C-alpha positions as CSV (number, residue, x, y, z in Angstrom):
1,M,-54.1,-57.2,43.5
2,S,-55.0,-54.0,45.3
3,N,-58.9,-53.1,45.9
4,K,-58.2,-49.8,46.5
5,P,-60.2,-47.3,43.9
6,F,-58.2,-45.4,41.6
7,T,-58.1,-41.6,42.7
8,I,-56.3,-38.6,41.3
9,F,-54.4,-38.1,44.4
10,R,-52.9,-41.6,44.5
11,F,-52.0,-41.2,41.2
12,L,-50.1,-37.9,41.4
13,K,-48.4,-39.4,44.7
14,N,-47.1,-42.3,42.7
15,I,-45.9,-39.9,40.2
16,G,-44.1,-37.9,42.5
17,I,-42.4,-40.8,44.3
18,M,-41.1,-42.1,40.9
19,A,-39.8,-38.5,40.1
20,G,-38.3,-38.3,43.2
21,I,-36.2,-41.5,42.8
22,F,-35.3,-40.6,39.3
23,T,-33.9,-37.3,40.5
24,V,-31.9,-38.8,43.3
25,L,-30.4,-41.4,40.7
26,L,-29.7,-38.5,38.3
27,L,-27.8,-36.6,40.9
28,F,-26.0,-39.6,41.9
29,F,-24.9,-40.2,38.5
30,F,-23.6,-36.9,37.8
31,Y,-22.1,-35.7,41.2
32,V,-20.8,-39.3,42.4
33,Y,-20.5,-41.9,39.7
34,L,-19.5,-39.9,36.8
35,P,-16.7,-37.6,38.8
36,A,-15.6,-40.8,40.4
37,T,-14.8,-42.7,37.1
38,T,-13.4,-39.6,34.9
39,N,-11.2,-38.1,37.8
40,H,-13.5,-35.1,38.0
41,N,-11.2,-31.8,38.8
42,E,-8.2,-33.8,38.2
43,T,-6.2,-32.6,35.1
44,I,-2.5,-32.9,33.6
45,T,-0.6,-30.1,32.2
46,V,0.6,-30.9,28.6
47,P,4.2,-30.3,28.4
48,D,5.8,-28.3,25.6
49,L,7.3,-30.3,23.1
50,V,8.3,-28.3,20.3
51,G,11.9,-28.7,19.5
52,T,12.2,-32.1,21.6
53,S,13.6,-35.2,20.1
54,F,11.2,-38.0,19.5
55,D,13.3,-40.1,21.3
56,N,12.4,-38.5,24.6
57,I,8.7,-38.4,23.8
58,D,7.8,-41.6,26.0
59,E,9.5,-40.4,29.1
60,L,7.7,-36.9,28.7
61,L,4.3,-38.0,27.9
62,T,3.7,-41.8,29.0
63,N,5.0,-41.1,32.4
64,R,2.3,-38.4,32.7
65,D,-0.3,-40.7,31.7
66,L,-0.8,-39.1,28.3
67,R,-0.8,-41.1,25.0
68,Y,0.5,-39.6,21.7
69,E,0.1,-40.3,17.9
70,V,2.4,-39.0,15.1
71,V,0.5,-37.1,12.3
72,V,1.4,-38.7,9.0
73,D,2.1,-35.4,7.2
74,S,5.5,-34.1,8.6
75,G,6.7,-30.7,8.2
76,Y,9.9,-29.2,7.7
77,S,12.0,-26.3,9.5
78,E,15.9,-25.9,9.0
79,R,15.6,-24.4,12.8
80,F,15.3,-28.0,14.1
81,D,17.1,-31.2,13.9
82,P,15.3,-34.2,11.9
83,E,12.8,-35.8,13.7
84,T,12.1,-33.3,16.3
85,I,8.6,-32.1,17.2
86,L,7.6,-29.2,15.0
87,S,4.0,-29.1,16.5
88,Q,1.6,-30.4,18.9
89,N,-2.2,-30.5,19.7
90,P,-3.1,-29.6,22.3
91,K,-0.2,-27.2,22.7
92,G,2.1,-27.1,25.5
93,G,0.5,-25.7,28.9
94,S,-2.8,-27.1,28.0
95,K,-5.0,-29.0,30.8
96,V,-6.3,-32.2,29.8
97,K,-7.7,-35.3,31.3
98,E,-5.5,-38.6,32.0
99,N,-5.0,-40.7,29.1
100,R,-5.4,-37.7,26.4
101,K,-3.8,-38.4,23.2
102,I,-1.3,-35.8,21.9
103,Y,-1.1,-35.4,18.0
104,L,2.6,-34.8,17.3
105,T,4.0,-33.3,13.9
106,L,7.7,-34.3,13.3
107,N,10.5,-32.4,11.4
108,A,11.4,-34.5,8.2
109,N,14.8,-35.8,7.5
110,V,14.9,-34.3,3.9
111,P,13.9,-31.0,3.1
112,P,10.8,-30.9,0.8
113,Q,11.7,-30.0,-2.9
114,I,10.2,-26.7,-4.3
115,R,10.1,-25.2,-7.9
116,M,12.8,-22.5,-8.5
117,P,10.7,-19.1,-9.0
118,N,11.3,-16.9,-12.1
119,L,13.5,-13.8,-10.9
120,I,14.9,-12.8,-14.1
121,N,14.3,-8.9,-14.8
122,T,13.1,-8.8,-11.2
123,D,14.3,-5.9,-9.0
124,L,16.5,-6.9,-6.4
125,L,14.1,-6.0,-3.4
126,N,11.3,-8.0,-4.9
127,A,13.5,-10.9,-5.6
128,E,14.6,-11.2,-1.9
129,D,10.9,-11.2,-1.1
130,I,10.1,-14.1,-3.4
131,L,12.9,-16.0,-2.2
132,I,11.8,-15.7,1.3
133,S,8.2,-16.4,0.4
134,N,9.3,-19.7,-1.4
135,G,11.3,-20.9,1.6
136,L,15.0,-20.0,-0.1
137,K,17.8,-18.0,1.0
138,R,19.6,-15.1,-0.8
139,G,23.2,-15.8,-1.4
140,E,25.9,-13.4,-2.7
141,I,24.9,-10.5,-5.1
142,T,27.1,-9.8,-7.9
143,Y,27.0,-6.7,-10.1
144,V,27.7,-6.9,-13.8
145,P,27.6,-4.4,-16.7
146,D,24.0,-4.6,-17.9
147,L,21.5,-1.5,-18.7
148,R,18.8,-3.1,-16.5
149,E,19.6,-1.4,-13.3
150,N,19.3,-3.2,-10.0
151,A,17.6,-6.3,-12.0
152,V,18.3,-9.9,-11.9
153,I,20.0,-11.1,-14.9
154,K,20.9,-14.4,-13.7
155,Q,20.1,-16.7,-10.7
156,E,22.4,-19.5,-9.8
157,L,22.6,-22.3,-7.2
158,E,26.1,-23.5,-6.1
159,G,27.7,-21.7,-9.1
160,E,25.5,-23.1,-11.8
161,E,22.7,-21.0,-13.6
162,I,19.3,-22.5,-12.4
163,E,16.4,-22.3,-14.7
164,P,13.0,-21.2,-13.5
165,G,10.8,-24.2,-12.6
166,S,13.9,-26.6,-11.8
167,M,13.4,-28.5,-8.7
168,L,15.5,-27.8,-5.4
169,Y,15.4,-28.4,-1.7
170,K,13.5,-25.7,0.4
171,G,16.2,-23.7,2.2
172,S,18.6,-23.7,-0.8
173,T,20.8,-20.6,-1.1
174,I,20.4,-18.8,-4.4
175,D,23.1,-16.2,-5.5
176,L,21.9,-13.1,-7.8
177,I,23.8,-11.7,-10.6
178,I,22.4,-8.1,-10.8
179,G,22.7,-5.5,-13.6
180,N,24.5,-2.1,-12.4
181,G,22.7,-0.1,-15.2
182,V,25.6,1.1,-17.0
183,G,26.1,-1.6,-19.4
184,I,29.3,-2.5,-21.6
185,E,30.7,0.4,-22.8
186,T,32.6,0.1,-26.0
187,F,34.7,2.7,-28.2
188,P,37.3,2.6,-30.9
189,I,40.8,3.2,-29.6
190,P,42.3,6.5,-30.7
191,D,45.4,7.1,-32.6
192,F,48.3,7.6,-29.9
193,L,51.1,7.4,-32.3
194,S,53.5,10.3,-32.6
195,K,51.9,12.0,-29.7
196,T,53.7,13.5,-26.8
197,L,53.3,12.3,-23.3
198,E,51.0,15.3,-22.2
199,E,48.9,14.7,-25.5
200,V,48.5,11.0,-24.6
201,K,47.6,12.0,-20.7
202,F,45.1,14.5,-22.0
203,Q,43.4,11.7,-24.5
204,V,43.4,9.2,-21.6
205,E,41.3,11.7,-19.3
206,G,39.1,12.6,-22.1
207,F,38.0,8.9,-22.7
208,G,37.9,7.7,-19.2
209,F,40.3,4.7,-19.6
210,S,40.3,2.6,-16.3
211,N,43.0,0.4,-17.2
212,F,45.6,2.2,-19.0
213,E,49.4,1.4,-19.1
214,I,52.5,3.6,-20.3
215,N,55.8,1.8,-20.9
216,Y,58.8,4.0,-20.9
217,I,61.5,2.4,-23.4
218,P,63.9,4.7,-25.1
219,N,63.7,4.2,-29.2
220,D,66.7,5.4,-31.2
221,T,64.5,6.4,-34.1
222,V,61.9,8.4,-32.2
223,P,62.4,11.4,-30.3
224,E,61.7,11.9,-26.7
225,P,58.7,12.0,-25.2
226,V,56.9,10.5,-28.5
227,V,54.7,7.2,-28.5
228,Y,56.0,4.9,-30.9
229,K,53.7,1.9,-30.4
230,Q,50.2,1.1,-29.1
231,L,47.9,-2.1,-28.3
232,P,45.3,-2.6,-29.3
233,P,45.8,-0.6,-32.6
234,M,44.0,2.7,-33.6
235,G,40.6,2.0,-34.5
236,E,40.1,-1.3,-32.7
237,V,36.6,-1.3,-30.6
238,V,37.5,-2.3,-26.7
239,R,35.4,-2.1,-23.8
240,K,36.3,0.8,-21.3
241,N,37.9,-1.6,-18.6
242,Q,40.2,-3.2,-21.3
243,L,43.9,-3.0,-21.0
244,V,45.5,-0.3,-23.3
245,E,49.2,0.0,-23.5
246,V,51.6,2.7,-25.2
247,W,55.3,2.5,-25.5
248,I,56.9,6.2,-25.1
249,S,60.5,6.8,-25.8
250,M,61.7,7.9,-22.6
251,E,64.2,6.4,-20.2
252,E,61.9,7.0,-17.1
253,P,58.7,8.7,-16.1
254,P,58.9,12.4,-15.5
255,T,59.2,13.8,-12.0
256,E,56.3,15.9,-10.6
257,N,58.8,18.8,-11.0
258,E,59.3,18.1,-14.6
259,E,55.5,17.5,-15.2
260,G,54.7,21.0,-13.7
261,E,57.3,22.8,-15.8
262,G,55.8,20.9,-18.9
263,D,52.5,22.3,-18.0
264,Q,53.5,25.8,-17.6
265,G,55.4,25.9,-20.5
266,G,52.5,24.8,-22.5
267,N,50.4,27.4,-20.6
268,Q,52.5,30.2,-21.6
């Protein structure tokens, strides 16, 4: 046991020695021991794995002294095959330490199911945006007579009408039936009987028939060129594009010269 008397100088000297030893140990830990055990300044570049088959992951990561873990919640993209990498964390090109774990998200084997949105009465452009936002594709567009111009009348999947709220696979193709804004025009058939060829053509132009047929067949009881039969009969209500036929008592259609002469005669 030392008999030296206690002095402030001796006390401060001991404190200084202890502080110096602690500082040396601290510097040794941070600048010698820690770098040696953590491979200081030694990093590994994470490869870009997006789009890579999961079968190749061991070779790409394990050989680089990296570990990996597959995230439980997989995603889906039709751009990639099943069980390929959709995303990774850290991203490709990142600098990490040896033995760092890379978290991987795989593309699902089966597309997730979603509910069919309601496109009825929605205009075409808006309907296309809704399909895209729901992960669906727009298929064929078919225009039908309907007063709802450029609006969706029906939504179909593989030729069958699909109701809003029905479950279907993400990425499905939806065909749209669109109104043309005209509607289905109907009108009663006029009386063509006993009319001449010129009178019939005048009526046809006036009504705007799109599917009209004239049959030239002689009839001994009817003078030329007069209509003696028509289908549908007078007064029946038909659509504008429905077939309308008349039978006129003539051997064959008149030539252009004969029609011109008839027109000139009628205008005199």
